[in-house]
Each structure stands twice: as C-alpha cells, then as structure tokens.
GUFILO-240430 format. One record per residue (C-alpha): residue number from 1; residue in one letter; x, y, z negated. Coordinates in steps of 0.1 Angstrom, whole numbers. Layout:
# residues N
+-----+---------+-------+-------+-------+
: num : residuo :    c1 :    c2 :    c3 :
+-----+---------+-------+-------+-------+
: NUM :       A :     X :     Y :     Z :
...
+-----+---------+-------+-------+-------+
END
This chain:
# residues 468
+-----+---------+-------+-------+-------+
: num : residuo :    c1 :    c2 :    c3 :
+-----+---------+-------+-------+-------+
:   1 :       M :     0 :     0 :     0 :
:   2 :       T :    11 :    36 :     7 :
:   3 :       A :    25 :    53 :   -24 :
:   4 :       L :     0 :    75 :   -43 :
:   5 :       P :     6 :   112 :   -39 :
:   6 :       A :    31 :   125 :   -64 :
:   7 :       A :     9 :   153 :   -77 :
:   8 :       F :   -20 :   128 :   -82 :
:   9 :       V :     3 :   105 :  -101 :
:  10 :       D :    14 :   133 :  -124 :
:  11 :       R :   -21 :   144 :  -131 :
:  12 :       I :   -33 :   108 :  -139 :
:  13 :       R :    -4 :   104 :  -163 :
:  14 :       N :   -16 :   136 :  -181 :
:  15 :       Q :   -52 :   126 :  -179 :
:  16 :       L :   -50 :    89 :  -190 :
:  17 :       G :   -18 :    89 :  -211 :
:  18 :       S :   -10 :    53 :  -221 :
:  19 :       E :   -37 :    39 :  -198 :
:  20 :       A :   -21 :    54 :  -167 :
:  21 :       E :     1 :    24 :  -159 :
:  22 :       A :   -29 :     0 :  -159 :
:  23 :       F :   -47 :    25 :  -136 :
:  24 :       F :   -17 :    25 :  -112 :
:  25 :       H :   -15 :   -13 :  -113 :
:  26 :       S :   -51 :   -16 :  -102 :
:  27 :       Y :   -40 :    -2 :   -68 :
:  28 :       E :   -19 :   -33 :   -63 :
:  29 :       E :   -51 :   -54 :   -66 :
:  30 :       P :   -74 :   -61 :   -37 :
:  31 :       R :  -103 :   -37 :   -32 :
:  32 :       T :  -138 :   -48 :   -42 :
:  33 :       Y :  -168 :   -54 :   -18 :
:  34 :       G :  -204 :   -51 :   -27 :
:  35 :       L :  -239 :   -54 :   -13 :
:  36 :       R :  -273 :   -46 :   -27 :
:  37 :       L :  -303 :   -68 :   -20 :
:  38 :       H :  -337 :   -56 :    -9 :
:  39 :       P :  -357 :   -75 :   -35 :
:  40 :       D :  -391 :   -68 :   -19 :
:  41 :       K :  -380 :   -86 :    13 :
:  42 :       L :  -372 :  -117 :    -7 :
:  43 :       V :  -403 :  -116 :   -29 :
:  44 :       R :  -428 :  -103 :    -4 :
:  45 :       E :  -419 :  -128 :    23 :
:  46 :       G :  -418 :  -156 :    -3 :
:  47 :       R :  -381 :  -163 :     5 :
:  48 :       T :  -365 :  -162 :   -29 :
:  49 :       E :  -349 :  -195 :   -21 :
:  50 :       L :  -326 :  -175 :     3 :
:  51 :       L :  -307 :  -161 :   -27 :
:  52 :       P :  -288 :  -193 :   -35 :
:  53 :       E :  -279 :  -196 :     2 :
:  54 :       L :  -266 :  -160 :     2 :
:  55 :       E :  -246 :  -167 :   -30 :
:  56 :       R :  -230 :  -197 :   -13 :
:  57 :       Q :  -224 :  -181 :    20 :
:  58 :       F :  -210 :  -148 :     8 :
:  59 :       G :  -197 :  -158 :   -26 :
:  60 :       L :  -220 :  -134 :   -45 :
:  61 :       K :  -214 :  -125 :   -81 :
:  62 :       P :  -237 :  -101 :  -100 :
:  63 :       I :  -226 :   -65 :  -106 :
:  64 :       P :  -232 :   -57 :  -142 :
:  65 :       W :  -247 :   -22 :  -138 :
:  66 :       C :  -270 :   -29 :  -109 :
:  67 :       P :  -296 :   -57 :  -111 :
:  68 :       D :  -298 :   -60 :   -73 :
:  69 :       G :  -261 :   -55 :   -67 :
:  70 :       Y :  -236 :   -83 :   -60 :
:  71 :       Y :  -199 :   -85 :   -52 :
:  72 :       Y :  -191 :  -106 :   -22 :
:  73 :       D :  -159 :  -123 :   -10 :
:  74 :       S :  -135 :  -102 :    10 :
:  75 :       E :  -135 :  -130 :    37 :
:  76 :       A :  -172 :  -128 :    41 :
:  77 :       R :  -187 :  -107 :    69 :
:  78 :       P :  -223 :   -99 :    57 :
:  79 :       G :  -224 :   -68 :    80 :
:  80 :       R :  -222 :   -92 :   110 :
:  81 :       H :  -250 :  -114 :    98 :
:  82 :       P :  -285 :  -111 :   112 :
:  83 :       Y :  -298 :  -106 :    77 :
:  84 :       H :  -281 :   -73 :    77 :
:  85 :       A :  -299 :   -62 :   108 :
:  86 :       A :  -332 :   -73 :    92 :
:  87 :       G :  -325 :   -50 :    62 :
:  88 :       L :  -322 :   -78 :    36 :
:  89 :       Y :  -292 :   -59 :    20 :
:  90 :       Y :  -272 :   -28 :    21 :
:  91 :       I :  -234 :   -29 :    20 :
:  92 :       Q :  -222 :    -5 :    -7 :
:  93 :       D :  -192 :     1 :   -30 :
:  94 :       P :  -201 :   -16 :   -63 :
:  95 :       S :  -191 :    15 :   -84 :
:  96 :       A :  -214 :    38 :   -63 :
:  97 :       M :  -245 :    18 :   -74 :
:  98 :       I :  -244 :    32 :  -109 :
:  99 :       A :  -257 :    67 :  -100 :
: 100 :       A :  -291 :    56 :   -88 :
: 101 :       E :  -295 :    34 :  -119 :
: 102 :       L :  -289 :    64 :  -141 :
: 103 :       L :  -313 :    85 :  -121 :
: 104 :       D :  -340 :    59 :  -129 :
: 105 :       P :  -367 :    71 :  -105 :
: 106 :       Q :  -402 :    58 :  -112 :
: 107 :       P :  -429 :    49 :   -87 :
: 108 :       G :  -448 :    80 :   -77 :
: 109 :       D :  -419 :   104 :   -83 :
: 110 :       H :  -409 :   131 :   -59 :
: 111 :       V :  -372 :   126 :   -54 :
: 112 :       L :  -344 :   145 :   -36 :
: 113 :       D :  -311 :   130 :   -25 :
: 114 :       L :  -293 :   162 :   -15 :
: 115 :       A :  -261 :   150 :     1 :
: 116 :       A :  -274 :   116 :    12 :
: 117 :       A :  -253 :   101 :    40 :
: 118 :       P :  -246 :    73 :    48 :
: 119 :       G :  -276 :    62 :    27 :
: 120 :       G :  -265 :    39 :    -1 :
: 121 :       K :  -280 :    59 :   -29 :
: 122 :       T :  -310 :    69 :    -7 :
: 123 :       T :  -320 :    34 :     0 :
: 124 :       Q :  -314 :    23 :   -36 :
: 125 :       I :  -337 :    52 :   -48 :
: 126 :       A :  -363 :    44 :   -22 :
: 127 :       L :  -366 :     8 :   -33 :
: 128 :       K :  -371 :    18 :   -69 :
: 129 :       L :  -400 :    40 :   -58 :
: 130 :       R :  -418 :     8 :   -46 :
: 131 :       G :  -434 :    27 :   -17 :
: 132 :       Q :  -451 :    52 :   -40 :
: 133 :       G :  -442 :    89 :   -42 :
: 134 :       L :  -418 :   106 :   -18 :
: 135 :       L :  -381 :   108 :   -12 :
: 136 :       V :  -364 :   136 :     7 :
: 137 :       A :  -329 :   125 :    19 :
: 138 :       N :  -308 :   154 :    32 :
: 139 :       E :  -275 :   155 :    50 :
: 140 :       I :  -259 :   188 :    62 :
: 141 :       H :  -237 :   172 :    89 :
: 142 :       P :  -258 :   162 :   120 :
: 143 :       S :  -238 :   130 :   130 :
: 144 :       R :  -239 :   117 :    94 :
: 145 :       A :  -276 :   126 :    91 :
: 146 :       K :  -283 :   103 :   121 :
: 147 :       I :  -265 :    74 :   104 :
: 148 :       L :  -286 :    82 :    73 :
: 149 :       S :  -318 :    80 :    93 :
: 150 :       E :  -308 :    47 :   109 :
: 151 :       N :  -301 :    31 :    75 :
: 152 :       V :  -334 :    43 :    61 :
: 153 :       E :  -350 :    26 :    92 :
: 154 :       R :  -330 :    -6 :    88 :
: 155 :       M :  -341 :   -10 :    52 :
: 156 :       G :  -377 :    -8 :    61 :
: 157 :       I :  -385 :    23 :    40 :
: 158 :       G :  -417 :    42 :    47 :
: 159 :       N :  -419 :    71 :    23 :
: 160 :       T :  -387 :    89 :    31 :
: 161 :       I :  -382 :   122 :    49 :
: 162 :       V :  -347 :   126 :    64 :
: 163 :       T :  -336 :   163 :    69 :
: 164 :       N :  -305 :   180 :    83 :
: 165 :       A :  -304 :   212 :    63 :
: 166 :       T :  -284 :   233 :    39 :
: 167 :       P :  -292 :   231 :     2 :
: 168 :       G :  -304 :   267 :     4 :
: 169 :       Q :  -329 :   260 :    31 :
: 170 :       L :  -344 :   232 :    10 :
: 171 :       A :  -344 :   253 :   -22 :
: 172 :       S :  -364 :   281 :    -5 :
: 173 :       R :  -391 :   256 :     5 :
: 174 :       W :  -393 :   234 :   -26 :
: 175 :       P :  -386 :   253 :   -58 :
: 176 :       M :  -392 :   233 :   -89 :
: 177 :       A :  -407 :   205 :   -68 :
: 178 :       F :  -388 :   174 :   -76 :
: 179 :       D :  -390 :   150 :  -106 :
: 180 :       R :  -355 :   135 :   -98 :
: 181 :       I :  -326 :   149 :   -79 :
: 182 :       M :  -294 :   130 :   -68 :
: 183 :       L :  -264 :   151 :   -60 :
: 184 :       D :  -237 :   128 :   -48 :
: 185 :       A :  -214 :   158 :   -44 :
: 186 :       P :  -188 :   162 :   -16 :
: 187 :       C :  -155 :   155 :   -34 :
: 188 :       S :  -118 :   149 :   -29 :
: 189 :       G :  -124 :   111 :   -28 :
: 190 :       E :   -97 :    99 :   -51 :
: 191 :       G :  -118 :    68 :   -57 :
: 192 :       M :  -114 :    59 :   -19 :
: 193 :       F :   -76 :    56 :   -20 :
: 194 :       R :   -77 :    18 :   -23 :
: 195 :       K :  -105 :    13 :     1 :
: 196 :       E :   -92 :    38 :    27 :
: 197 :       P :   -55 :    44 :    22 :
: 198 :       D :   -53 :    69 :    50 :
: 199 :       S :   -74 :    93 :    28 :
: 200 :       M :   -44 :    98 :     6 :
: 201 :       A :   -28 :   119 :    34 :
: 202 :       E :   -57 :   143 :    32 :
: 203 :       W :   -55 :   147 :    -6 :
: 204 :       S :   -39 :   178 :   -22 :
: 205 :       Q :   -45 :   199 :   -52 :
: 206 :       E :   -59 :   225 :   -28 :
: 207 :       S :   -84 :   200 :   -15 :
: 208 :       V :   -95 :   193 :   -51 :
: 209 :       S :  -100 :   230 :   -58 :
: 210 :       G :  -118 :   235 :   -25 :
: 211 :       C :  -142 :   206 :   -33 :
: 212 :       A :  -149 :   221 :   -68 :
: 213 :       S :  -158 :   254 :   -52 :
: 214 :       R :  -182 :   237 :   -28 :
: 215 :       Q :  -198 :   218 :   -57 :
: 216 :       R :  -204 :   250 :   -75 :
: 217 :       D :  -221 :   264 :   -44 :
: 218 :       I :  -244 :   235 :   -42 :
: 219 :       L :  -254 :   229 :   -79 :
: 220 :       P :  -275 :   261 :   -84 :
: 221 :       D :  -296 :   252 :   -53 :
: 222 :       A :  -301 :   217 :   -67 :
: 223 :       A :  -310 :   231 :  -101 :
: 224 :       A :  -336 :   254 :   -86 :
: 225 :       M :  -355 :   225 :   -70 :
: 226 :       L :  -358 :   204 :  -102 :
: 227 :       K :  -390 :   205 :  -122 :
: 228 :       P :  -387 :   213 :  -159 :
: 229 :       G :  -384 :   180 :  -177 :
: 230 :       G :  -369 :   165 :  -146 :
: 231 :       R :  -336 :   146 :  -143 :
: 232 :       M :  -306 :   153 :  -121 :
: 233 :       V :  -276 :   130 :  -116 :
: 234 :       Y :  -244 :   146 :  -105 :
: 235 :       A :  -220 :   121 :   -91 :
: 236 :       T :  -186 :   120 :   -74 :
: 237 :       C :  -162 :    93 :   -63 :
: 238 :       T :  -132 :   112 :   -77 :
: 239 :       F :  -113 :   111 :  -110 :
: 240 :       N :  -101 :   146 :  -117 :
: 241 :       R :  -117 :   168 :  -144 :
: 242 :       E :  -119 :   199 :  -122 :
: 243 :       E :  -146 :   183 :  -100 :
: 244 :       N :  -163 :   165 :  -128 :
: 245 :       E :  -163 :   177 :  -164 :
: 246 :       E :  -151 :   212 :  -156 :
: 247 :       T :  -176 :   217 :  -129 :
: 248 :       L :  -204 :   205 :  -152 :
: 249 :       A :  -191 :   228 :  -180 :
: 250 :       W :  -192 :   257 :  -156 :
: 251 :       F :  -228 :   248 :  -145 :
: 252 :       L :  -241 :   243 :  -180 :
: 253 :       D :  -226 :   276 :  -192 :
: 254 :       L :  -246 :   294 :  -165 :
: 255 :       H :  -277 :   273 :  -169 :
: 256 :       P :  -288 :   270 :  -205 :
: 257 :       D :  -321 :   255 :  -193 :
: 258 :       F :  -301 :   223 :  -186 :
: 259 :       R :  -286 :   198 :  -211 :
: 260 :       L :  -261 :   170 :  -206 :
: 261 :       V :  -277 :   137 :  -214 :
: 262 :       K :  -251 :   111 :  -205 :
: 263 :       V :  -217 :   107 :  -187 :
: 264 :       E :  -204 :    75 :  -171 :
: 265 :       R :  -169 :    71 :  -158 :
: 266 :       L :  -160 :    39 :  -140 :
: 267 :       W :  -123 :    34 :  -138 :
: 268 :       P :  -108 :     8 :  -114 :
: 269 :       H :   -85 :    -6 :  -141 :
: 270 :       L :  -115 :   -12 :  -164 :
: 271 :       I :  -141 :   -26 :  -141 :
: 272 :       E :  -144 :   -44 :  -107 :
: 273 :       G :  -149 :   -14 :   -84 :
: 274 :       E :  -132 :    16 :   -68 :
: 275 :       G :  -143 :    40 :   -95 :
: 276 :       H :  -171 :    66 :   -99 :
: 277 :       F :  -182 :    95 :  -120 :
: 278 :       A :  -219 :   101 :  -128 :
: 279 :       A :  -235 :   126 :  -152 :
: 280 :       V :  -272 :   128 :  -162 :
: 281 :       L :  -286 :   163 :  -166 :
: 282 :       E :  -321 :   172 :  -178 :
: 283 :       K :  -339 :   205 :  -171 :
: 284 :       L :  -356 :   220 :  -201 :
: 285 :       A :  -390 :   237 :  -199 :
: 286 :       P :  -388 :   275 :  -207 :
: 287 :       E :  -399 :   283 :  -242 :
: 288 :       G :  -437 :   288 :  -242 :
: 289 :       A :  -442 :   276 :  -206 :
: 290 :       D :  -467 :   250 :  -197 :
: 291 :       D :  -471 :   229 :  -166 :
: 292 :       E :  -500 :   250 :  -152 :
: 293 :       S :  -480 :   283 :  -154 :
: 294 :       L :  -450 :   267 :  -138 :
: 295 :       R :  -472 :   253 :  -110 :
: 296 :       T :  -488 :   287 :  -105 :
: 297 :       E :  -454 :   304 :  -102 :
: 298 :       N :  -444 :   277 :   -77 :
: 299 :       A :  -474 :   285 :   -55 :
: 300 :       K :  -465 :   322 :   -56 :
: 301 :       I :  -430 :   315 :   -44 :
: 302 :       R :  -443 :   293 :   -15 :
: 303 :       R :  -468 :   320 :    -4 :
: 304 :       T :  -442 :   348 :    -4 :
: 305 :       R :  -417 :   330 :    17 :
: 306 :       G :  -442 :   323 :    45 :
: 307 :       E :  -446 :   290 :    63 :
: 308 :       L :  -436 :   291 :    99 :
: 309 :       S :  -443 :   257 :   114 :
: 310 :       R :  -459 :   240 :   144 :
: 311 :       F :  -472 :   216 :   117 :
: 312 :       A :  -491 :   244 :    99 :
: 313 :       S :  -522 :   229 :    85 :
: 314 :       S :  -545 :   242 :   113 :
: 315 :       K :  -575 :   222 :   123 :
: 316 :       S :  -562 :   217 :   158 :
: 317 :       A :  -528 :   203 :   146 :
: 318 :       S :  -545 :   179 :   122 :
: 319 :       S :  -571 :   168 :   148 :
: 320 :       S :  -545 :   161 :   174 :
: 321 :       A :  -525 :   139 :   150 :
: 322 :       W :  -556 :   120 :   140 :
: 323 :       A :  -565 :   116 :   177 :
: 324 :       A :  -531 :   102 :   183 :
: 325 :       F :  -536 :    79 :   154 :
: 326 :       K :  -565 :    61 :   171 :
: 327 :       P :  -544 :    41 :   196 :
: 328 :       F :  -522 :    30 :   166 :
: 329 :       E :  -553 :    19 :   147 :
: 330 :       A :  -563 :    -2 :   178 :
: 331 :       F :  -528 :   -17 :   179 :
: 332 :       M :  -529 :   -24 :   141 :
: 333 :       E :  -562 :   -42 :   144 :
: 334 :       D :  -549 :   -64 :   172 :
: 335 :       T :  -514 :   -70 :   160 :
: 336 :       L :  -509 :   -60 :   123 :
: 337 :       P :  -543 :   -63 :   106 :
: 338 :       G :  -526 :   -68 :    72 :
: 339 :       L :  -506 :   -36 :    74 :
: 340 :       R :  -510 :   -12 :    45 :
: 341 :       L :  -496 :    23 :    49 :
: 342 :       P :  -482 :    43 :    20 :
: 343 :       A :  -511 :    59 :     0 :
: 344 :       G :  -518 :    96 :     2 :
: 345 :       G :  -502 :   102 :    36 :
: 346 :       E :  -514 :   116 :    69 :
: 347 :       P :  -504 :   112 :   106 :
: 348 :       L :  -480 :   136 :   120 :
: 349 :       L :  -469 :   141 :   156 :
: 350 :       F :  -434 :   150 :   169 :
: 351 :       G :  -440 :   151 :   206 :
: 352 :       E :  -450 :   115 :   215 :
: 353 :       A :  -436 :   102 :   182 :
: 354 :       L :  -463 :    93 :   157 :
: 355 :       Y :  -453 :    93 :   120 :
: 356 :       W :  -472 :    84 :    88 :
: 357 :       Y :  -461 :   114 :    67 :
: 358 :       P :  -459 :   107 :    29 :
: 359 :       G :  -466 :   143 :    18 :
: 360 :       Q :  -501 :   155 :     8 :
: 361 :       A :  -519 :   185 :    20 :
: 362 :       G :  -520 :   212 :    -7 :
: 363 :       S :  -489 :   198 :   -24 :
: 364 :       P :  -454 :   213 :   -22 :
: 365 :       F :  -446 :   187 :     4 :
: 366 :       S :  -475 :   193 :    28 :
: 367 :       A :  -465 :   191 :    65 :
: 368 :       S :  -464 :   229 :    67 :
: 369 :       S :  -434 :   229 :    43 :
: 370 :       L :  -413 :   214 :    71 :
: 371 :       G :  -413 :   246 :    91 :
: 372 :       G :  -379 :   256 :   104 :
: 373 :       L :  -362 :   224 :    91 :
: 374 :       K :  -345 :   199 :   114 :
: 375 :       I :  -363 :   167 :   107 :
: 376 :       L :  -348 :   134 :   117 :
: 377 :       R :  -375 :   112 :   101 :
: 378 :       A :  -408 :   123 :    88 :
: 379 :       G :  -418 :    92 :    68 :
: 380 :       L :  -426 :    60 :    86 :
: 381 :       H :  -422 :    62 :   124 :
: 382 :       L :  -452 :    42 :   136 :
: 383 :       G :  -444 :    44 :   173 :
: 384 :       D :  -449 :    65 :   204 :
: 385 :       N :  -481 :    73 :   223 :
: 386 :       R :  -474 :    72 :   260 :
: 387 :       K :  -504 :    81 :   282 :
: 388 :       N :  -528 :    65 :   257 :
: 389 :       R :  -506 :    34 :   254 :
: 390 :       F :  -492 :    29 :   220 :
: 391 :       E :  -457 :    13 :   217 :
: 392 :       P :  -447 :     3 :   182 :
: 393 :       S :  -414 :    15 :   167 :
: 394 :       H :  -385 :    -6 :   154 :
: 395 :       A :  -391 :    11 :   120 :
: 396 :       L :  -426 :    -3 :   119 :
: 397 :       A :  -413 :   -38 :   125 :
: 398 :       L :  -388 :   -36 :    96 :
: 399 :       Y :  -414 :   -21 :    73 :
: 400 :       A :  -439 :   -48 :    81 :
: 401 :       S :  -442 :   -84 :    68 :
: 402 :       V :  -447 :  -115 :    88 :
: 403 :       T :  -478 :  -121 :    68 :
: 404 :       M :  -494 :   -90 :    82 :
: 405 :       A :  -489 :  -100 :   118 :
: 406 :       V :  -512 :  -119 :   141 :
: 407 :       R :  -484 :  -131 :   164 :
: 408 :       S :  -448 :  -140 :   154 :
: 409 :       V :  -420 :  -163 :   165 :
: 410 :       D :  -395 :  -174 :   138 :
: 411 :       Y :  -360 :  -187 :   142 :
: 412 :       R :  -333 :  -198 :   118 :
: 413 :       A :  -308 :  -170 :   112 :
: 414 :       D :  -280 :  -191 :   129 :
: 415 :       A :  -301 :  -200 :   159 :
: 416 :       P :  -286 :  -190 :   193 :
: 417 :       E :  -318 :  -172 :   202 :
: 418 :       V :  -312 :  -147 :   174 :
: 419 :       S :  -278 :  -137 :   188 :
: 420 :       A :  -294 :  -135 :   222 :
: 421 :       Y :  -322 :  -113 :   209 :
: 422 :       L :  -297 :   -89 :   192 :
: 423 :       R :  -279 :   -86 :   225 :
: 424 :       G :  -312 :   -75 :   241 :
: 425 :       E :  -318 :  -107 :   262 :
: 426 :       V :  -353 :  -120 :   272 :
: 427 :       L :  -362 :  -152 :   254 :
: 428 :       T :  -384 :  -181 :   266 :
: 429 :       A :  -412 :  -192 :   243 :
: 430 :       D :  -432 :  -224 :   239 :
: 431 :       S :  -461 :  -204 :   225 :
: 432 :       P :  -489 :  -194 :   250 :
: 433 :       H :  -498 :  -162 :   232 :
: 434 :       K :  -496 :  -128 :   248 :
: 435 :       G :  -490 :   -93 :   235 :
: 436 :       W :  -469 :   -77 :   208 :
: 437 :       G :  -454 :   -99 :   180 :
: 438 :       L :  -427 :   -99 :   154 :
: 439 :       L :  -396 :  -118 :   160 :
: 440 :       T :  -384 :  -131 :   126 :
: 441 :       I :  -354 :  -149 :   111 :
: 442 :       D :  -363 :  -172 :    82 :
: 443 :       Q :  -396 :  -152 :    81 :
: 444 :       L :  -378 :  -118 :    78 :
: 445 :       P :  -388 :   -93 :   106 :
: 446 :       L :  -360 :   -85 :   129 :
: 447 :       G :  -378 :   -66 :   157 :
: 448 :       W :  -406 :   -66 :   183 :
: 449 :       Y :  -412 :   -87 :   214 :
: 450 :       K :  -439 :   -86 :   239 :
: 451 :       A :  -450 :  -120 :   251 :
: 452 :       S :  -462 :  -127 :   286 :
: 453 :       E :  -461 :  -158 :   308 :
: 454 :       G :  -439 :  -178 :   285 :
: 455 :       Q :  -413 :  -151 :   280 :
: 456 :       L :  -406 :  -128 :   250 :
: 457 :       K :  -397 :   -94 :   264 :
: 458 :       N :  -370 :   -79 :   242 :
: 459 :       H :  -379 :   -47 :   224 :
: 460 :       Y :  -349 :   -46 :   201 :
: 461 :       P :  -336 :   -10 :   203 :
: 462 :       K :  -309 :    -5 :   230 :
: 463 :       G :  -288 :    16 :   207 :
: 464 :       L :  -285 :   -12 :   182 :
: 465 :       R :  -277 :   -40 :   206 :
: 466 :       A :  -243 :   -56 :   203 :
: 467 :       N :  -221 :   -83 :   217 :
: 468 :       R :  -225 :  -113 :   194 :
+-----+---------+-------+-------+-------+
END
C-alpha cells in the first residue's frame, strides 16, 4: 500500500496517542466489503430461504450495527450477480451503514437526504419507511444525481423524490418541513484511504479546511429544513476533528435551538470497516411555541416565496394527469391487478412520463413545491403514455411483486436465459400467453417482457444491458 501522507500520520499520532500504531497497522489489513439486503423482497416474495444460499455463495457475516447488513468475502462478486440487478441488495461500505441506523426514520416520516449520491443511505432510509411517508434524496452534482436515481429505481423504491439542487434551493421551499434529515457531508475522505489508495494523493490539510468550510455552508440550510423536535444525523467518512467535532461545536454555538444527542466514531482498528463519524442532533422547539403556530409560520413562508411551477395545483394540470392515469389503470387491471400504490399520492406528468407522486396537495410537499427544481425522479415512475398506449417503466417492474402479476416467467438465477435477458436478447417461451409480463429470477422481478407468438420481447432498459 502507498505510504500514508506524512501530515496525516502526524495528526493521527496527536489525535490517538497510544492507539495510533494500531490504527496504522489496520491499513496493512485487507479492506472490508459489505452489502445490505432488501428484507421486503425476501419476505414479500416468500423467498426467505434464499438467505442461507446467499450466505453460502457470498460468505455473508452479520454487521453488528445494521440488522440488514452483511460482510461478504473479497473474492465474491455480488455486483455481477442477477440478484443485484433485481434489487435484492445494495453494496455499501459496512461503516457507512451506521448513519441511517442512528437517524432511525419511522414509517410515515418526511425525510431529507441532503447529499445523497450514490444512494446507500437513501435506500437504507427508504426501506425503513416501509413505503409510508416521503423521502427527498438530493445531489448537487448532475452526474452523481443520475446514479442516485438509478439506484433508487433498482431497489424498487416508490416514495422517493430525487432532486438535483443546492441546499439553499431546497431550504427556500421546505422550511421546517422534515422529521428527519441525513447530512452525509462532503469531506476529505480519510476513511477511503484503504478502499481507494489513490485518494491519498488528493488529501492535504488545505483540503481538510476546505471541506470544513463547505460543511459550515451546508449545515445552516439543513437546520432550517428540520422540524422542531426533529432529528438530524451529521456524518462523514473522515477522521479529523476539524470536519467533525469542531464543525459541530461551531454549529451548536450558532444554533442554541439544537442539542447534541449522540456521537459514534467507527475506527478501522477497532471494528471491521473503513471508519465513519456520525452525530445525532435534535432540534428543540422555541420556548412557548406549539405545533400550530409553527405550521402557520411555515405557511406564511411558503406563500411569500411564491410557487412558480408548471405543476401548480391548477384544475387543468390535475385533470391532465388524471386523464393520463386512465391508460395506466387499464394496464394495471390487465397486468398487475394486485398492485398497491403508496397511499396519499397523486399522478404527476413530466411530458410523456407518468409518476405516482408521494406528496399530498395542501402539504409542504404538494406538487407545486417542485417549481424551479430539477427533478430526476418524482416518486414512482409508472411508465410512459405514447399516443394513448401505456408502456410500463422498469421502476414499476422492480417495485412490483410476482404475486401482483397476471403473467410472469420465472428462471433460476443461474439459468442462461437470465444472462441473455440482461444482454437484451429476445427469449423463446413455452407459455402461450400474450402481453406484458414480469420476468423473474427465483420469483424476484428483474424486468418486463412482452409475449407474442412464442417469444418474449425484451424490455430490459438498453442503458442497463451488459455483456455477461
């Protein structure tokens, strides 16, 4: 391994004292690998017996701080397995899983993941919501926001809005609107040195100070969006105090309406993982304030900022979305009669693309609140209406269950047909049925096909197809 930066070594010696040598020795050990299971896919599809097979195939061992998290063997390639394409698990650094556990979102909560790419914490939070409530997952960098959106889709999540915005843009729309906020802050990445040795060349004390400055720019906007009584987790994958304890001390000094509840530091010489920092903050209610007065103030803020949006809650916009919803209802009756959409939502149109939007009219998250924001995913993408012909989305296939579908064709995960499907090839079928159906692996939806004359026309997205 490349030698650790000298300034980093000196600082760690000062920071850890007698523990420093054990810390440095951990960098001679192999890095750790982790994945997080999608428990609903195992339970809902009645495939809990797959877990022992996964344990055998990937050498899974439980991660102590995450009930759905597992270490896997370095020789295993779970990212190449069809189960990954089916959203059965998310590959994530074991240490990073602790932050969402500390956030502890509850079904029905409104949650923000402010710096969300590539999506590990987002998908972990979303699964804890159990399809209830709403999650806004934001990423300021467009290319990373696209990856975030793809991971939300792959994991079959239906109640998440993916935005590409600055923290300030979000704060102006949703003041005091969220029950939980995750701030996985941009940082100097000292916890990535073992995983990505090249990152050491980019590290410097100047980069540490620059990251701390950016964190102090972001934290006030995050604080403004949290409800009184709400919880925020501030997390980094770095070890220095400047970006962690000192940044929090600066924030708490300026925000007496917050209190520090808990701090967790995961060090690579003390646990199996690359290391992480996570702090739980709680926003206190102003003295003498009650929920109604806070909500009234929220409404005043929203009115004064104005809502410029093609989705403004006009009768024509709403009626056009509901009109576009009719072909989907016909598709659902024919193909997915067992489908249940997230409660409290409404249809929303982006051109031809039809979404089931999880926000509610009259709430801070009504469709009109999206005005001026770049939206990559507005909840569950149902499909596209093309000249009154509805074509289902890949997101809908991964959200659905085989028990909801009228037509499906199932293969074992190691069947050659599965690799052919993932390459985009047309498959032959013994079944005489016609129309849209779910192609599944061990009863887990992988994507759509359209059956006709003994063939299964491949509708796996072209952008996801790969040589296998």
